[in-house]
C-alpha positions as CSV (number, residue, x, y, z in Angstrom):
1,M,82.0,192.1,103.4
2,T,85.6,192.9,104.3
3,F,87.7,192.9,107.4
4,S,89.0,196.0,109.0
5,N,92.8,196.4,109.4
6,K,92.2,195.9,113.2
7,E,90.4,192.5,112.5
8,L,93.0,191.4,110.0
9,K,95.9,192.2,112.4
10,E,94.1,190.3,115.2
11,I,93.5,187.2,113.0
12,A,97.1,187.3,111.9
13,R,98.2,187.4,115.5
14,K,96.1,184.5,116.6
15,F,97.2,182.5,113.5
16,V,100.9,183.0,114.0
17,I,100.9,182.7,117.8
18,N,98.1,180.4,118.8
19,S,97.5,178.3,115.7
20,M,101.0,177.8,114.3
21,N,103.3,178.8,117.3
22,I,105.7,180.4,114.9
23,G,108.7,182.0,116.6
24,T,112.0,180.4,117.5
25,K,113.6,177.0,118.0
26,P,116.7,175.7,119.7
27,N,119.9,177.0,118.2
28,P,121.4,174.2,116.2
29,G,124.8,176.0,116.4
30,I,125.1,175.1,120.1
31,E,126.1,171.5,119.4
32,K,128.8,172.7,117.0
33,A,130.1,175.1,119.6
34,K,130.1,172.5,122.3
35,K,132.2,170.1,120.3
36,E,134.8,172.8,119.7
37,Y,134.8,174.8,123.0
38,G,132.9,172.4,125.4
39,N,133.6,173.8,128.9
40,L,133.5,177.4,127.9
41,V,130.1,177.0,126.0
42,K,128.7,175.3,129.1
43,K,129.6,178.4,131.2
44,I,128.2,180.7,128.5
45,L,124.8,178.8,128.4
46,K,124.3,179.4,132.1
47,R,123.9,183.2,131.3
48,N,121.5,185.2,129.1
49,F,123.9,188.1,128.7
50,F,127.2,189.3,130.1
51,D,129.9,192.0,129.6
52,K,133.6,191.6,128.8
53,K,134.6,191.5,132.4
54,A,132.8,188.2,132.9
55,F,135.4,186.1,131.0
56,S,139.1,186.1,130.6
57,K,140.9,187.6,127.6
58,K,141.6,184.1,126.3
59,E,137.9,183.2,126.7
60,M,136.8,186.4,125.0
61,K,138.8,185.5,121.9
62,I,136.8,182.4,121.6
63,I,133.6,184.3,122.4
64,E,134.3,186.6,119.4
65,K,134.4,183.5,117.2
66,L,131.0,182.4,118.4
67,K,129.5,185.5,116.8
68,D,129.9,183.8,113.5
69,P,126.5,182.8,111.9
70,D,127.8,179.2,111.6
71,Y,127.2,179.0,115.3
72,G,123.7,180.4,115.1
73,P,125.3,182.8,116.0
74,L,125.6,181.8,119.6
75,I,126.7,185.3,120.7
76,V,125.3,188.7,119.6
77,E,127.0,191.9,120.8
78,W,124.6,194.7,121.2
79,K,125.3,198.2,122.8
80,G,128.2,197.1,124.9
81,K,126.8,193.7,126.1
82,Y,127.0,190.2,124.9
83,Y,123.8,188.3,124.5
84,V,123.5,184.5,124.5
85,K,121.4,183.2,121.6
86,K,120.0,179.9,122.8
87,T,117.3,180.0,120.0
88,V,117.1,181.0,116.4
89,G,114.2,182.1,114.3
90,H,111.9,179.6,112.5
91,T,112.0,179.6,108.8
92,V,108.7,180.2,107.0
93,R,107.9,179.6,103.3
94,L,104.8,181.7,102.6
95,L,103.0,181.3,99.3
96,Y,99.9,183.4,98.7
97,S,97.4,184.6,96.1
98,N,98.2,188.1,95.1
99,S,95.2,188.7,92.9
100,D,93.1,189.8,95.9
101,R,94.1,193.0,97.7
102,E,92.6,192.0,101.1
103,C,94.5,188.8,100.9
104,V,97.7,190.6,100.3
105,R,97.0,193.0,103.2
106,F,96.5,190.0,105.5
107,V,99.7,188.3,104.3
108,Q,101.5,191.5,105.2
109,Y,100.2,191.3,108.8
110,V,101.1,187.6,109.0
111,K,104.7,188.5,108.0
112,E,104.9,191.3,110.5
113,E,103.7,188.9,113.3
114,C,106.3,186.4,112.2
115,W,109.0,189.0,112.3
116,K,108.0,190.2,115.7
117,R,108.5,186.7,117.0
118,G,112.0,186.3,115.4
119,A,111.0,184.1,112.4
120,H,112.4,184.5,108.9
121,V,109.9,184.7,106.1
122,A,110.4,183.9,102.4
123,D,107.2,185.0,100.7
124,M,106.1,184.2,97.1
125,P,103.0,185.4,95.2
126,T,101.1,183.1,92.9
127,T,98.0,182.9,90.8
128,N,96.1,180.2,88.9
129,F,97.0,182.2,85.7
130,D,100.7,181.6,86.4
131,S,100.1,178.0,87.0
132,R,98.1,177.5,83.9
133,K,100.5,179.5,81.8
134,H,103.3,177.2,83.1
135,L,101.4,174.2,81.9
136,E,100.9,175.9,78.6
137,L,104.5,176.9,77.9
138,A,106.6,174.3,79.6
139,P,107.9,171.4,77.3
140,F,106.1,168.2,78.4
141,D,109.4,166.5,79.5
142,T,110.2,169.5,81.8
143,I,106.9,169.0,83.6
144,A,108.0,165.5,84.7
145,E,111.2,166.9,86.4
146,L,111.6,167.5,90.1
147,P,114.3,170.3,90.4
148,E,116.9,170.0,93.1
149,T,115.8,173.4,94.3
150,A,112.3,172.1,94.9
151,K,113.6,169.1,96.9
152,T,115.9,171.3,99.0
153,M,113.1,173.9,99.7
154,A,110.7,171.1,100.7
155,K,112.9,170.0,103.6
156,V,114.7,173.1,104.8
157,Y,111.8,175.3,106.0
158,D,110.2,174.8,109.4
159,F,106.8,176.0,108.1
160,R,105.1,175.9,104.7
161,I,102.0,178.1,104.5
162,F,99.7,178.9,101.6
163,I,97.2,181.7,102.0
164,G,94.6,182.3,99.3
165,G,92.5,180.2,96.9
166,D,91.6,179.5,93.3
167,E,90.8,182.4,91.0
168,D,89.8,179.9,88.5
169,I,88.4,176.5,89.7
170,N,88.9,175.1,86.2
171,W,92.5,176.2,85.7
172,I,93.8,172.6,84.9
173,R,91.2,171.9,82.1
174,G,92.9,171.0,78.8
175,Y,96.2,170.2,80.5
176,E,95.3,167.1,82.3
177,D,98.0,165.2,80.4
178,K,100.7,167.4,81.7
179,I,99.4,167.2,85.2
180,K,99.7,163.5,85.0
181,L,103.3,163.8,83.9
182,G,104.0,166.0,87.0
183,A,102.1,163.7,89.4
184,P,105.1,161.5,90.4
185,A,107.1,164.7,91.3
186,T,104.1,165.9,93.4
187,Q,104.0,162.6,95.2
188,K,107.8,162.8,95.8
189,I,107.4,166.3,97.4
190,R,104.7,164.9,99.7
191,D,107.1,162.1,100.8
192,I,109.9,164.7,101.5
193,L,107.5,166.8,103.6
194,D,106.4,163.8,105.6
195,K,110.0,162.5,106.1
196,Y,111.2,165.9,107.5
197,K,108.0,166.6,109.4
198,V,107.6,170.0,107.9
199,N,104.8,172.0,109.6
200,W,102.2,173.2,107.1
201,C,99.0,175.2,106.8
202,L,96.4,175.9,104.1
203,F,94.7,179.1,105.0
204,G,91.8,179.6,102.7
205,W,90.8,183.1,101.5
206,P,87.8,184.2,99.3
207,V,89.8,185.5,96.3
208,E,88.0,187.1,93.4
209,R,86.7,184.8,90.7
210,P,84.3,185.0,87.7
211,K,80.6,185.2,88.7
212,N,79.9,182.0,86.8
213,Q,82.2,180.2,89.1
214,L,80.4,181.2,92.3
215,F,77.7,179.0,93.7
216,V,76.3,181.6,96.0
217,P,76.2,185.5,95.8
218,I,79.6,187.1,96.2
219,K,78.5,188.9,99.4
220,T,77.3,185.6,100.9
221,Y,80.5,183.8,99.7
222,K,82.7,186.3,101.5
223,K,80.6,186.5,104.6
224,I,80.4,182.7,105.2
225,F,84.2,182.4,104.4
226,F,85.1,185.1,106.9
227,D,82.6,183.9,109.6
228,S,84.1,180.5,109.3
229,I,87.7,181.8,109.8
230,K,86.6,183.8,112.9
231,E,84.7,180.8,114.3
232,T,87.8,178.7,114.1
233,F,89.3,180.7,116.9
234,K,86.3,180.3,119.2
235,P,85.8,177.6,121.9
236,T,82.8,175.9,120.3
237,V,84.8,174.3,117.6
238,K,87.2,172.7,120.0
239,R,84.4,171.5,122.3
240,L,82.6,169.8,119.4
241,C,85.9,168.3,118.3
242,D,86.5,166.9,121.7
243,H,83.0,165.5,121.9
244,Y,83.2,163.6,118.7
245,R,86.7,162.4,119.5
246,K,85.5,160.8,122.7
247,L,82.6,159.1,120.9
248,L,84.9,157.6,118.3
249,E,87.9,156.6,120.3
250,G,88.4,152.9,120.8
251,A,85.9,152.0,118.0
252,D,86.5,149.5,115.2
253,K,83.6,149.5,112.8
254,I,82.0,152.7,111.5
255,R,78.7,152.7,109.6
256,I,77.3,155.7,107.7
257,T,73.6,155.8,106.6
258,A,71.2,158.3,105.1
259,N,67.8,158.5,103.5
260,D,69.3,158.6,99.9
261,G,70.4,154.9,100.1
262,T,73.8,155.7,101.6
263,D,75.1,152.7,103.5
264,L,78.8,152.5,103.9
265,T,81.0,150.6,106.4
266,L,84.7,151.1,107.2
267,S,87.2,150.2,110.0
268,I,89.2,152.5,112.2
269,K,90.8,149.7,114.2
270,N,94.1,150.9,115.7
271,R,93.9,154.3,113.9
272,K,94.3,157.5,115.9
273,I,91.4,159.9,116.0
274,K,92.7,163.4,114.9
275,V,91.3,166.7,116.1
276,A,91.5,169.8,113.7
277,D,90.5,172.7,116.0
278,G,92.5,175.5,114.5
279,I,95.5,174.9,116.8
280,M,98.7,173.0,116.0
281,S,99.9,172.5,119.6
282,K,103.3,171.2,120.7
283,E,101.5,168.0,121.6
284,D,100.0,167.7,118.1
285,V,103.5,168.2,116.5
286,A,105.0,165.7,118.9
287,S,102.4,163.1,118.0
288,G,103.1,163.7,114.2
289,D,100.0,165.9,113.6
290,N,101.8,168.8,112.0
291,G,99.3,170.2,109.5
292,L,96.5,172.7,109.7
293,N,93.6,174.1,107.7
294,I,91.9,177.5,108.3
295,P,88.9,177.7,108.4
296,D,89.1,174.7,110.6
297,G,86.7,172.4,112.5
298,E,86.7,168.6,112.0
299,V,87.5,165.3,113.6
300,Y,89.1,163.0,111.2
301,F,91.1,159.8,110.8
302,A,92.6,157.5,108.2
303,P,90.5,154.4,108.0
304,V,91.9,151.0,107.3
305,E,92.5,151.4,103.6
306,T,91.1,148.1,102.6
307,S,87.9,148.4,104.8
308,G,85.5,150.6,102.9
309,N,82.5,148.7,101.5
310,G,79.1,150.0,100.3
311,Y,77.4,152.9,98.6
312,I,77.5,156.7,99.4
313,K,76.1,159.7,97.7
314,F,78.0,163.0,98.1
315,D,76.2,166.4,97.8
316,Y,79.3,168.1,96.4
317,A,83.0,167.8,95.5
318,T,85.1,170.7,94.3
319,I,88.1,169.2,92.6
320,H,91.0,171.5,92.6
321,G,91.7,172.8,89.0
322,Y,89.1,170.5,87.4
323,G,85.7,171.9,88.5
324,F,82.6,171.2,90.7
325,I,80.6,168.0,90.9
326,K,77.2,167.7,92.5
327,N,75.5,164.6,93.6
328,L,78.4,162.3,93.1
329,E,77.5,158.7,93.7
330,M,80.2,156.1,94.6
331,K,80.6,152.5,95.5
332,F,83.6,151.1,97.5
333,K,84.7,147.5,97.6
334,N,87.5,146.6,100.1
335,G,88.4,150.3,100.2
336,K,88.7,150.9,96.5
337,V,86.3,153.0,94.3
338,V,84.7,150.4,91.9
339,W,81.9,152.6,90.5
340,Y,80.9,156.3,90.3
341,N,78.4,158.5,88.6
342,A,77.3,162.0,88.6
343,P,74.8,164.1,86.6
344,G,75.8,166.6,83.8
345,N,79.6,166.5,83.1
346,G,80.4,165.5,86.7
347,K,81.3,161.9,85.8
348,K,83.6,163.2,83.1
349,I,85.3,165.7,85.4
350,F,85.9,162.9,88.0
351,K,87.3,160.6,85.4
352,K,89.7,163.3,84.2
353,F,90.8,163.8,87.8
354,L,91.5,160.2,88.4
355,D,93.3,159.8,85.1
356,S,95.6,162.7,85.9
357,N,96.9,161.3,89.2
358,T,99.1,158.5,90.3
359,G,99.3,156.0,93.2
360,E,96.4,155.0,95.4
361,K,94.3,157.9,94.1
362,D,91.0,155.9,94.2
363,R,91.4,154.3,97.6
364,L,89.7,155.2,100.8
365,G,91.9,157.8,102.6
366,E,89.9,159.7,105.2
367,F,86.7,159.9,107.1
368,A,85.8,163.1,108.9
369,I,83.0,165.0,110.7
370,G,82.6,168.8,110.3
371,T,82.4,170.9,113.5
372,N,82.4,174.6,112.4
373,P,78.9,176.0,113.1
374,K,79.5,179.1,110.9
375,A,80.5,177.2,107.8
376,R,77.9,176.9,105.1
377,F,78.1,175.6,101.5
378,I,80.0,178.0,99.2
379,G,81.8,175.6,96.8
380,E,85.1,175.8,98.6
381,T,86.3,172.6,100.0
382,I,88.2,174.2,102.9
383,V,84.9,175.7,104.1
384,D,82.4,173.1,103.0
385,E,84.2,170.1,104.6
386,K,84.0,171.9,108.0
387,I,80.2,172.5,107.9
388,F,78.6,171.3,111.2
389,G,76.1,168.6,110.3
390,T,78.2,167.1,107.5
391,I,80.7,164.3,107.0
392,H,83.3,164.0,104.3
393,I,85.3,161.2,102.8
394,A,88.5,161.5,100.9
395,I,90.3,159.2,98.5
396,G,94.0,159.2,97.9
397,N,97.0,160.1,99.9
398,N,96.9,159.7,103.6
399,S,100.5,158.7,104.4
400,G,102.7,160.4,106.8
401,P,102.2,161.5,110.4
402,G,99.4,163.9,109.7
403,F,96.9,161.1,108.9
404,G,98.8,158.0,109.9
405,G,97.7,156.0,106.9
406,K,99.4,154.0,104.2
407,N,98.1,155.3,100.9
408,K,100.7,157.1,98.7
409,A,99.2,159.2,95.9
410,S,99.6,162.5,94.1
411,S,96.1,163.6,95.2
412,H,93.9,163.8,98.2
413,Q,90.3,164.5,97.2
414,D,87.6,165.3,99.7
415,M,83.9,164.8,99.0
416,I,81.2,166.2,101.3
417,K,77.9,164.8,102.4
418,I,75.1,166.7,104.2
419,M,73.8,164.6,107.1
420,K,71.6,167.1,108.9
421,G,68.0,167.0,107.7
422,R,68.7,163.8,105.6
423,R,68.4,161.3,108.5
424,G,72.1,161.0,108.2
425,N,73.4,158.7,110.9
426,V,76.9,157.5,112.0
427,Y,77.4,154.4,114.2
428,A,80.6,153.4,116.0
429,D,80.5,149.7,116.8
430,G,76.8,149.8,116.5
431,K,76.4,152.7,118.8
432,L,74.7,155.8,117.4
433,I,77.1,158.8,117.6
434,M,75.5,161.1,115.0
435,K,71.7,161.3,114.6
436,D,70.4,163.3,111.7
437,G,73.6,165.2,111.5
438,M,73.7,166.1,115.2
439,P,76.2,164.8,117.8
440,V,74.6,162.3,120.2
441,G,74.9,163.4,123.8
442,W,75.9,167.0,123.0
443,K,74.6,169.4,125.7
444,G,76.2,172.7,124.6
445,R,74.8,175.5,122.6
446,I,75.4,175.8,118.9
447,E,74.7,179.3,117.5
């Protein structure tokens, strides 16, 4: 399954305009101009455009200076008229997988939509091959560095977007020791992004990968991925998110149970319920919720980090760069992972992941409920965690405005549990809000 050019363009348009609201921002040069030419600038700002006759010769000399880019520029002369630039374009850093031709086509349409709306785009291709080769060739002490360019780039862009996925889900294997060396730098970048409130999006895409790394047939993999993307922009996802948000708001104690022995409690006292419905609205940004996944569809929050107690069994966890784990069992005590197990080499994979990261990597960081009816299991976290009828829990980083938690870590690892058909229930202060994976009190249709 593939998208037609028409479909790709439409998704790119919805993503840039509706989801991210990329375009322009207030011209920061206005304040500089006001300080230097206060009264004249106030007169100029009352207009959108003018000609030379509108101002005196003395004023026009100053207006010519305001064409300098250091002022935004504030004035742009175009075909005999002077236009007042009260806004300037957003800056967008766009990283993408260039191993998949359809992904590259989509990225092109995303760039074009950004350009149409006046934004500036710096795009950069990447692959797991490059990332692995870097780990292979770079001296160990270099891996520990955080270049000044990386720190600068982290804070100067208005938007940071990644479009793509892993071409090799095991690309880190054999280089876990170097990943650990670079973990403090990774955590530092997270801190910078949080401090400067940089808007971000992870836009998943079904890139090509070896058949032995696919958990469903390739056609199924692509169809579910694309269906989940398209569903993100439909009203059902938002309605389900709003329904669960209302059920959770004001609660303190959450309890999760299922017929496999799962019985886990946690607290959300004084923690804000977040809605991930494929739209990063102005209200979201104002409240500090400045991140987005696509495909989307979940209600989530940062639990009180010391509150998790009990046992839970996850159906699957895809650990970025390390591999896939099925039937991962885990016990929490006061929010911290105190025991885990998994069949096959799952336990070994999870241990390598924990050993390679720093900070509160093994502490409760997130609880979420999936709300995307078109999502199905394909072995991609960005899709799997959105499956309607599932929950997921993450350990690791949840600091910053996006989550509102206190954990600082170089990792954030999601683990997914199927609730539907497993007598999976969720209680909020003793009141049943999810019964066998279904939202209690829901009256709408789910197709």
